[in-house]
LOVEX-191259 format. One record per residue (C-alpha): x, y, z. Coordinates in steps of 0.25 Angstrom, whole numbers, plus 5000, padded with zeros to 4 digits. Example, Ala and Ser with C-alpha at 12.3 -4.5 7.8 and 13.67 -1.06 7.14 Angstrom:
! residues 2
<node xx="5049" yy="4982" zz="5031"/>
<node xx="5055" yy="4996" zz="5029"/>
This chain:
! residues 417
<node xx="5000" yy="5000" zz="5000"/>
<node xx="5006" yy="5013" zz="4996"/>
<node xx="5007" yy="5024" zz="5007"/>
<node xx="5005" yy="5038" zz="5002"/>
<node xx="5006" yy="5052" zz="5009"/>
<node xx="4999" yy="5065" zz="5006"/>
<node xx="5004" yy="5079" zz="5009"/>
<node xx="5001" yy="5093" zz="5005"/>
<node xx="5010" yy="5104" zz="5001"/>
<node xx="5008" yy="5118" zz="4994"/>
<node xx="5020" yy="5121" zz="4986"/>
<node xx="5023" yy="5123" zz="4971"/>
<node xx="5033" yy="5116" zz="4961"/>
<node xx="5035" yy="5104" zz="4970"/>
<node xx="5044" yy="5092" zz="4968"/>
<node xx="5043" yy="5080" zz="4977"/>
<node xx="5051" yy="5068" zz="4980"/>
<node xx="5052" yy="5057" zz="4990"/>
<node xx="5066" yy="5057" zz="4996"/>
<node xx="5074" yy="5049" zz="5007"/>
<node xx="5077" yy="5057" zz="5019"/>
<node xx="5091" yy="5058" zz="5023"/>
<node xx="5087" yy="5052" zz="5037"/>
<node xx="5079" yy="5041" zz="5030"/>
<node xx="5083" yy="5026" zz="5030"/>
<node xx="5073" yy="5021" zz="5020"/>
<node xx="5069" yy="5026" zz="5007"/>
<node xx="5055" yy="5032" zz="5006"/>
<node xx="5048" yy="5020" zz="4999"/>
<node xx="5052" yy="5010" zz="5010"/>
<node xx="5046" yy="5019" zz="5020"/>
<node xx="5033" yy="5023" zz="5013"/>
<node xx="5031" yy="5014" zz="5000"/>
<node xx="5027" yy="5022" zz="4988"/>
<node xx="5025" yy="5035" zz="4996"/>
<node xx="5015" yy="5044" zz="4989"/>
<node xx="5011" yy="5058" zz="4993"/>
<node xx="5001" yy="5069" zz="4988"/>
<node xx="5005" yy="5083" zz="4987"/>
<node xx="4996" yy="5096" zz="4986"/>
<node xx="5006" yy="5106" zz="4979"/>
<node xx="5005" yy="5121" zz="4976"/>
<node xx="5011" yy="5135" zz="4979"/>
<node xx="5003" yy="5145" zz="4987"/>
<node xx="5003" yy="5154" zz="4974"/>
<node xx="4999" yy="5143" zz="4965"/>
<node xx="4985" yy="5141" zz="4959"/>
<node xx="4988" yy="5126" zz="4957"/>
<node xx="4987" yy="5116" zz="4969"/>
<node xx="4990" yy="5101" zz="4965"/>
<node xx="4989" yy="5088" zz="4972"/>
<node xx="5001" yy="5078" zz="4969"/>
<node xx="5003" yy="5064" zz="4972"/>
<node xx="5018" yy="5061" zz="4974"/>
<node xx="5021" yy="5046" zz="4971"/>
<node xx="5035" yy="5041" zz="4972"/>
<node xx="5041" yy="5055" zz="4971"/>
<node xx="5032" yy="5059" zz="4958"/>
<node xx="5021" yy="5069" zz="4960"/>
<node xx="5009" yy="5067" zz="4952"/>
<node xx="4998" yy="5078" zz="4952"/>
<node xx="4985" yy="5072" zz="4955"/>
<node xx="4976" yy="5085" zz="4957"/>
<node xx="4976" yy="5099" zz="4954"/>
<node xx="4968" yy="5109" zz="4963"/>
<node xx="4959" yy="5119" zz="4955"/>
<node xx="4966" yy="5133" zz="4955"/>
<node xx="4954" yy="5140" zz="4962"/>
<node xx="4956" yy="5130" zz="4973"/>
<node xx="4970" yy="5133" zz="4976"/>
<node xx="4966" yy="5145" zz="4985"/>
<node xx="4957" yy="5136" zz="4993"/>
<node xx="4968" yy="5125" zz="4995"/>
<node xx="4978" yy="5135" zz="4999"/>
<node xx="4970" yy="5142" zz="5009"/>
<node xx="4966" yy="5129" zz="5015"/>
<node xx="4980" yy="5124" zz="5016"/>
<node xx="4985" yy="5136" zz="5022"/>
<node xx="4974" yy="5133" zz="5033"/>
<node xx="4980" yy="5119" zz="5035"/>
<node xx="4970" yy="5112" zz="5026"/>
<node xx="4969" yy="5097" zz="5029"/>
<node xx="4967" yy="5087" zz="5019"/>
<node xx="4958" yy="5075" zz="5024"/>
<node xx="4962" yy="5062" zz="5019"/>
<node xx="4951" yy="5051" zz="5017"/>
<node xx="4953" yy="5038" zz="5025"/>
<node xx="4955" yy="5030" zz="5013"/>
<node xx="4966" yy="5040" zz="5009"/>
<node xx="4961" yy="5042" zz="4995"/>
<node xx="4954" yy="5056" zz="4996"/>
<node xx="4957" yy="5070" zz="5002"/>
<node xx="4947" yy="5079" zz="5008"/>
<node xx="4950" yy="5094" zz="5010"/>
<node xx="4944" yy="5108" zz="5011"/>
<node xx="4948" yy="5122" zz="5007"/>
<node xx="4942" yy="5135" zz="5011"/>
<node xx="4942" yy="5150" zz="5005"/>
<node xx="4936" yy="5155" zz="5019"/>
<node xx="4945" yy="5167" zz="5020"/>
<node xx="4940" yy="5171" zz="5034"/>
<node xx="4943" yy="5157" zz="5039"/>
<node xx="4957" yy="5156" zz="5032"/>
<node xx="4963" yy="5170" zz="5034"/>
<node xx="4955" yy="5178" zz="5044"/>
<node xx="4954" yy="5166" zz="5054"/>
<node xx="4941" yy="5171" zz="5060"/>
<node xx="4933" yy="5158" zz="5057"/>
<node xx="4935" yy="5145" zz="5064"/>
<node xx="4930" yy="5138" zz="5051"/>
<node xx="4928" yy="5142" zz="5036"/>
<node xx="4915" yy="5145" zz="5029"/>
<node xx="4911" yy="5131" zz="5023"/>
<node xx="4906" yy="5137" zz="5011"/>
<node xx="4921" yy="5142" zz="5008"/>
<node xx="4927" yy="5128" zz="5010"/>
<node xx="4928" yy="5117" zz="4999"/>
<node xx="4929" yy="5103" zz="5003"/>
<node xx="4936" yy="5093" zz="4993"/>
<node xx="4939" yy="5078" zz="4992"/>
<node xx="4950" yy="5073" zz="4983"/>
<node xx="4952" yy="5059" zz="4978"/>
<node xx="4967" yy="5055" zz="4978"/>
<node xx="4966" yy="5040" zz="4976"/>
<node xx="4968" yy="5041" zz="4960"/>
<node xx="4979" yy="5046" zz="4952"/>
<node xx="4973" yy="5060" zz="4951"/>
<node xx="4966" yy="5066" zz="4964"/>
<node xx="4951" yy="5071" zz="4962"/>
<node xx="4945" yy="5082" zz="4970"/>
<node xx="4931" yy="5085" zz="4973"/>
<node xx="4924" yy="5096" zz="4980"/>
<node xx="4915" yy="5091" zz="4991"/>
<node xx="4908" yy="5103" zz="4998"/>
<node xx="4911" yy="5116" zz="5005"/>
<node xx="4916" yy="5112" zz="5018"/>
<node xx="4928" yy="5111" zz="5027"/>
<node xx="4933" yy="5103" zz="5039"/>
<node xx="4932" yy="5090" zz="5032"/>
<node xx="4934" yy="5076" zz="5037"/>
<node xx="4933" yy="5062" zz="5032"/>
<node xx="4925" yy="5052" zz="5040"/>
<node xx="4935" yy="5041" zz="5045"/>
<node xx="4929" yy="5031" zz="5036"/>
<node xx="4931" yy="5040" zz="5024"/>
<node xx="4916" yy="5039" zz="5020"/>
<node xx="4912" yy="5053" zz="5024"/>
<node xx="4917" yy="5067" zz="5024"/>
<node xx="4914" yy="5078" zz="5034"/>
<node xx="4915" yy="5093" zz="5032"/>
<node xx="4909" yy="5106" zz="5037"/>
<node xx="4902" yy="5112" zz="5025"/>
<node xx="4891" yy="5119" zz="5019"/>
<node xx="4880" yy="5114" zz="5010"/>
<node xx="4870" yy="5124" zz="5005"/>
<node xx="4867" yy="5132" zz="5017"/>
<node xx="4871" yy="5121" zz="5027"/>
<node xx="4884" yy="5121" zz="5034"/>
<node xx="4889" yy="5110" zz="5044"/>
<node xx="4896" yy="5097" zz="5044"/>
<node xx="4894" yy="5088" zz="5032"/>
<node xx="4898" yy="5074" zz="5028"/>
<node xx="4898" yy="5068" zz="5014"/>
<node xx="4904" yy="5056" zz="5007"/>
<node xx="4918" yy="5058" zz="5000"/>
<node xx="4911" yy="5060" zz="4987"/>
<node xx="4903" yy="5071" zz="4993"/>
<node xx="4889" yy="5064" zz="4993"/>
<node xx="4880" yy="5062" zz="5005"/>
<node xx="4883" yy="5076" zz="5010"/>
<node xx="4877" yy="5077" zz="5024"/>
<node xx="4877" yy="5088" zz="5035"/>
<node xx="4879" yy="5083" zz="5049"/>
<node xx="4878" yy="5096" zz="5057"/>
<node xx="4879" yy="5111" zz="5056"/>
<node xx="4892" yy="5112" zz="5063"/>
<node xx="4903" yy="5119" zz="5055"/>
<node xx="4918" yy="5120" zz="5058"/>
<node xx="4918" yy="5113" zz="5071"/>
<node xx="4929" yy="5101" zz="5073"/>
<node xx="4923" yy="5088" zz="5071"/>
<node xx="4929" yy="5073" zz="5069"/>
<node xx="4923" yy="5060" zz="5064"/>
<node xx="4923" yy="5048" zz="5073"/>
<node xx="4932" yy="5037" zz="5068"/>
<node xx="4920" yy="5028" zz="5065"/>
<node xx="4914" yy="5039" zz="5055"/>
<node xx="4901" yy="5039" zz="5062"/>
<node xx="4902" yy="5052" zz="5070"/>
<node xx="4908" yy="5066" zz="5070"/>
<node xx="4911" yy="5074" zz="5082"/>
<node xx="4910" yy="5089" zz="5081"/>
<node xx="4916" yy="5099" zz="5091"/>
<node xx="4906" yy="5111" zz="5090"/>
<node xx="4902" yy="5119" zz="5102"/>
<node xx="4899" yy="5105" zz="5107"/>
<node xx="4904" yy="5091" zz="5104"/>
<node xx="4895" yy="5085" zz="5094"/>
<node xx="4894" yy="5071" zz="5088"/>
<node xx="4888" yy="5069" zz="5074"/>
<node xx="4883" yy="5055" zz="5069"/>
<node xx="4887" yy="5055" zz="5055"/>
<node xx="4876" yy="5045" zz="5050"/>
<node xx="4864" yy="5053" zz="5056"/>
<node xx="4870" yy="5067" zz="5058"/>
<node xx="4865" yy="5067" zz="5072"/>
<node xx="4873" yy="5077" zz="5080"/>
<node xx="4876" yy="5074" zz="5095"/>
<node xx="4879" yy="5086" zz="5105"/>
<node xx="4888" yy="5081" zz="5116"/>
<node xx="4885" yy="5094" zz="5124"/>
<node xx="4900" yy="5095" zz="5126"/>
<node xx="4905" yy="5110" zz="5123"/>
<node xx="4918" yy="5112" zz="5116"/>
<node xx="4919" yy="5126" zz="5120"/>
<node xx="4928" yy="5130" zz="5108"/>
<node xx="4926" yy="5132" zz="5093"/>
<node xx="4940" yy="5126" zz="5092"/>
<node xx="4938" yy="5111" zz="5096"/>
<node xx="4943" yy="5098" zz="5092"/>
<node xx="4937" yy="5084" zz="5092"/>
<node xx="4943" yy="5070" zz="5090"/>
<node xx="4937" yy="5056" zz="5092"/>
<node xx="4944" yy="5046" zz="5100"/>
<node xx="4950" yy="5034" zz="5091"/>
<node xx="4938" yy="5025" zz="5095"/>
<node xx="4928" yy="5037" zz="5094"/>
<node xx="4924" yy="5034" zz="5109"/>
<node xx="4928" yy="5048" zz="5113"/>
<node xx="4929" yy="5061" zz="5107"/>
<node xx="4940" yy="5072" zz="5110"/>
<node xx="4937" yy="5086" zz="5108"/>
<node xx="4942" yy="5100" zz="5112"/>
<node xx="4934" yy="5109" zz="5122"/>
<node xx="4938" yy="5122" zz="5128"/>
<node xx="4935" yy="5137" zz="5128"/>
<node xx="4941" yy="5150" zz="5123"/>
<node xx="4947" yy="5159" zz="5134"/>
<node xx="4943" yy="5171" zz="5127"/>
<node xx="4929" yy="5168" zz="5121"/>
<node xx="4927" yy="5183" zz="5117"/>
<node xx="4940" yy="5183" zz="5108"/>
<node xx="4936" yy="5182" zz="5093"/>
<node xx="4950" yy="5180" zz="5088"/>
<node xx="4954" yy="5166" zz="5082"/>
<node xx="4965" yy="5164" zz="5092"/>
<node xx="4959" yy="5165" zz="5106"/>
<node xx="4964" yy="5156" zz="5116"/>
<node xx="4957" yy="5142" zz="5118"/>
<node xx="4958" yy="5133" zz="5130"/>
<node xx="4953" yy="5119" zz="5126"/>
<node xx="4954" yy="5105" zz="5131"/>
<node xx="4952" yy="5091" zz="5125"/>
<node xx="4940" yy="5083" zz="5130"/>
<node xx="4935" yy="5069" zz="5127"/>
<node xx="4920" yy="5064" zz="5127"/>
<node xx="4914" yy="5051" zz="5124"/>
<node xx="4910" yy="5051" zz="5110"/>
<node xx="4895" yy="5054" zz="5108"/>
<node xx="4894" yy="5057" zz="5123"/>
<node xx="4884" yy="5068" zz="5127"/>
<node xx="4881" yy="5076" zz="5140"/>
<node xx="4895" yy="5082" zz="5139"/>
<node xx="4904" yy="5070" zz="5143"/>
<node xx="4918" yy="5075" zz="5141"/>
<node xx="4932" yy="5075" zz="5147"/>
<node xx="4943" yy="5085" zz="5147"/>
<node xx="4955" yy="5077" zz="5145"/>
<node xx="4966" yy="5088" zz="5143"/>
<node xx="4962" yy="5098" zz="5154"/>
<node xx="4971" yy="5109" zz="5151"/>
<node xx="4964" yy="5122" zz="5155"/>
<node xx="4975" yy="5132" zz="5152"/>
<node xx="4979" yy="5125" zz="5138"/>
<node xx="4972" yy="5123" zz="5125"/>
<node xx="4971" yy="5109" zz="5118"/>
<node xx="4965" yy="5107" zz="5105"/>
<node xx="4973" yy="5096" zz="5098"/>
<node xx="4972" yy="5082" zz="5103"/>
<node xx="4972" yy="5068" zz="5098"/>
<node xx="4968" yy="5054" zz="5103"/>
<node xx="4978" yy="5043" zz="5104"/>
<node xx="4976" yy="5032" zz="5094"/>
<node xx="4970" yy="5023" zz="5105"/>
<node xx="4961" yy="5034" zz="5110"/>
<node xx="4967" yy="5033" zz="5125"/>
<node xx="4974" yy="5047" zz="5125"/>
<node xx="4973" yy="5060" zz="5119"/>
<node xx="4985" yy="5069" zz="5115"/>
<node xx="4984" yy="5084" zz="5114"/>
<node xx="4991" yy="5097" zz="5115"/>
<node xx="4989" yy="5110" zz="5123"/>
<node xx="4991" yy="5124" zz="5118"/>
<node xx="4994" yy="5137" zz="5125"/>
<node xx="4996" yy="5151" zz="5119"/>
<node xx="5000" yy="5159" zz="5131"/>
<node xx="5011" yy="5164" zz="5134"/>
<node xx="5016" yy="5156" zz="5122"/>
<node xx="5011" yy="5144" zz="5113"/>
<node xx="5013" yy="5131" zz="5120"/>
<node xx="5007" yy="5117" zz="5120"/>
<node xx="5009" yy="5103" zz="5126"/>
<node xx="5005" yy="5089" zz="5121"/>
<node xx="4998" yy="5079" zz="5130"/>
<node xx="4993" yy="5066" zz="5130"/>
<node xx="4981" yy="5062" zz="5139"/>
<node xx="4973" yy="5050" zz="5141"/>
<node xx="4959" yy="5051" zz="5135"/>
<node xx="4952" yy="5052" zz="5148"/>
<node xx="4961" yy="5064" zz="5152"/>
<node xx="4971" yy="5057" zz="5161"/>
<node xx="4986" yy="5057" zz="5161"/>
<node xx="4989" yy="5069" zz="5152"/>
<node xx="5004" yy="5069" zz="5148"/>
<node xx="5012" yy="5080" zz="5142"/>
<node xx="5019" yy="5075" zz="5130"/>
<node xx="5027" yy="5088" zz="5125"/>
<node xx="5032" yy="5092" zz="5139"/>
<node xx="5035" yy="5106" zz="5133"/>
<node xx="5027" yy="5118" zz="5137"/>
<node xx="5036" yy="5128" zz="5130"/>
<node xx="5032" yy="5123" zz="5116"/>
<node xx="5020" yy="5121" zz="5107"/>
<node xx="5017" yy="5106" zz="5107"/>
<node xx="5007" yy="5101" zz="5098"/>
<node xx="5001" yy="5087" zz="5097"/>
<node xx="5003" yy="5080" zz="5083"/>
<node xx="4998" yy="5066" zz="5084"/>
<node xx="4998" yy="5052" zz="5090"/>
<node xx="5006" yy="5041" zz="5084"/>
<node xx="4998" yy="5031" zz="5077"/>
<node xx="5000" yy="5021" zz="5088"/>
<node xx="4998" yy="5031" zz="5099"/>
<node xx="5012" yy="5028" zz="5105"/>
<node xx="5017" yy="5043" zz="5102"/>
<node xx="5012" yy="5057" zz="5102"/>
<node xx="5018" yy="5067" zz="5092"/>
<node xx="5018" yy="5082" zz="5095"/>
<node xx="5025" yy="5094" zz="5090"/>
<node xx="5033" yy="5105" zz="5098"/>
<node xx="5034" yy="5119" zz="5093"/>
<node xx="5045" yy="5127" zz="5101"/>
<node xx="5053" yy="5139" zz="5097"/>
<node xx="5050" yy="5137" zz="5082"/>
<node xx="5054" yy="5123" zz="5083"/>
<node xx="5045" yy="5111" zz="5079"/>
<node xx="5046" yy="5097" zz="5083"/>
<node xx="5038" yy="5084" zz="5084"/>
<node xx="5039" yy="5075" zz="5096"/>
<node xx="5033" yy="5062" zz="5099"/>
<node xx="5031" yy="5054" zz="5113"/>
<node xx="5023" yy="5043" zz="5119"/>
<node xx="5009" yy="5047" zz="5125"/>
<node xx="5015" yy="5046" zz="5139"/>
<node xx="5025" yy="5057" zz="5135"/>
<node xx="5037" yy="5048" zz="5135"/>
<node xx="5047" yy="5046" zz="5123"/>
<node xx="5046" yy="5060" zz="5118"/>
<node xx="5055" yy="5063" zz="5106"/>
<node xx="5056" yy="5072" zz="5094"/>
<node xx="5049" yy="5066" zz="5082"/>
<node xx="5055" yy="5064" zz="5068"/>
<node xx="5043" yy="5069" zz="5061"/>
<node xx="5044" yy="5083" zz="5057"/>
<node xx="5029" yy="5087" zz="5058"/>
<node xx="5015" yy="5082" zz="5059"/>
<node xx="5014" yy="5069" zz="5052"/>
<node xx="5003" yy="5059" zz="5047"/>
<node xx="5004" yy="5044" zz="5048"/>
<node xx="5003" yy="5035" zz="5036"/>
<node xx="4990" yy="5026" zz="5036"/>
<node xx="4998" yy="5014" zz="5042"/>
<node xx="5005" yy="5023" zz="5053"/>
<node xx="5019" yy="5019" zz="5049"/>
<node xx="5023" yy="5032" zz="5043"/>
<node xx="5021" yy="5047" zz="5044"/>
<node xx="5021" yy="5059" zz="5035"/>
<node xx="5025" yy="5073" zz="5039"/>
<node xx="5030" yy="5086" zz="5033"/>
<node xx="5043" yy="5092" zz="5038"/>
<node xx="5054" yy="5101" zz="5032"/>
<node xx="5045" yy="5104" zz="5020"/>
<node xx="5044" yy="5089" zz="5016"/>
<node xx="5035" yy="5077" zz="5019"/>
<node xx="5040" yy="5065" zz="5027"/>
<node xx="5037" yy="5051" zz="5028"/>
<node xx="5042" yy="5044" zz="5040"/>
<node xx="5040" yy="5031" zz="5048"/>
<node xx="5030" yy="5034" zz="5060"/>
<node xx="5039" yy="5028" zz="5070"/>
<node xx="5050" yy="5038" zz="5067"/>
<node xx="5060" yy="5028" zz="5065"/>
<node xx="5073" yy="5029" zz="5058"/>
<node xx="5066" yy="5032" zz="5044"/>
<node xx="5064" yy="5047" zz="5046"/>
<node xx="5055" yy="5051" zz="5034"/>
<node xx="5055" yy="5054" zz="5020"/>
<node xx="5054" yy="5068" zz="5015"/>
<node xx="5045" yy="5072" zz="5003"/>
<node xx="5052" yy="5084" zz="4997"/>
<node xx="5043" yy="5095" zz="4992"/>
<node xx="5051" yy="5105" zz="4983"/>
<node xx="5044" yy="5118" zz="4977"/>
<node xx="5047" yy="5131" zz="4971"/>
<node xx="5039" yy="5139" zz="4980"/>
<node xx="5037" yy="5139" zz="4995"/>
<node xx="5025" yy="5131" zz="4999"/>
<node xx="5018" yy="5124" zz="5011"/>
<node xx="5024" yy="5113" zz="5019"/>
<node xx="5019" yy="5099" zz="5015"/>
<node xx="5008" yy="5094" zz="5022"/>
<node xx="5005" yy="5079" zz="5025"/>
<node xx="4991" yy="5076" zz="5023"/>
<node xx="4990" yy="5061" zz="5024"/>
<node xx="4994" yy="5047" zz="5019"/>
<node xx="4987" yy="5038" zz="5009"/>
<node xx="4987" yy="5024" zz="5007"/>
């Protein structure tokens, strides 16, 4: 079975080649058999944006975006546009926006759905094909790949919609717009962090209000691996009268039994003087990793692991003079990866969940695992690297991107079969 890597970069006049790192002990095709990548390329001032498939060092153009769509793509990329890969790895889902008030002024928490375009792209064949699905944003695949969800507008109706990947069977689930949400792993439910925590039964569109207030418009929600619990962010603004987008937030991470009503929930981080927003369940669902954030007198943060019942909180970073941010758990849950920003320097560390065996990682930046978990892909030093996930003596393979004009750093999107 072939292993493929997808990444995105905006550059021009590019030339790419797979080469062996000076520190590597094996050639690339012994590490990743027939490694392939997809590249999105184009300069900031270019009207042409193209998608290339790189196979054994030879780039093949598989899609050219319409000229008028370039500004949309550039605007969305500058905001950190994410491309959602289908579970079967054969399709890409993404949205763009031309909502200037959202993109530039930053006075809106979400864009106007009518100014957003949602697309799906089939990358399974020799040439990629793209289809416009709807006006919408915040798109997600259901875990089984049978449905797509998004916030959008149809006629005069705004809300959370679902449809099949071909755009058929479009259905409105609720009138919520712009609030964080996530599918359950069995694809039967969607949890929404609105003013309250809501559960939506996909088959019937039934909405259940748990009665649990989030107390913030900047919440976050993640199901436990077995869907038994839901983790969410709850908090309040210390200056509710402040209308600027940068007012200080103090939030904690909570858990609640999934579908529970009558405000059953537990504060598991309990840091009243610090803010938490980013958290991740461990692969076995027994622990949660999270990082704190403070901005006064300077920006700092620590990374912790806590049992899912709120007990035994462990500080992994042990450095209150730097900004430490959580990256991810290892696939087997044996290590936690986090980054450290201090005095202009950036490092990635990993350690065991109990805080022991802390060491500097050989990975240069945020990384993604291959489907089998044996390899990772990441960007660093303006290149994309492939490495063994155990960080053994095979350090990684750089994929060099050369171009005539300054562009954007490559961005790893995902692996395909």
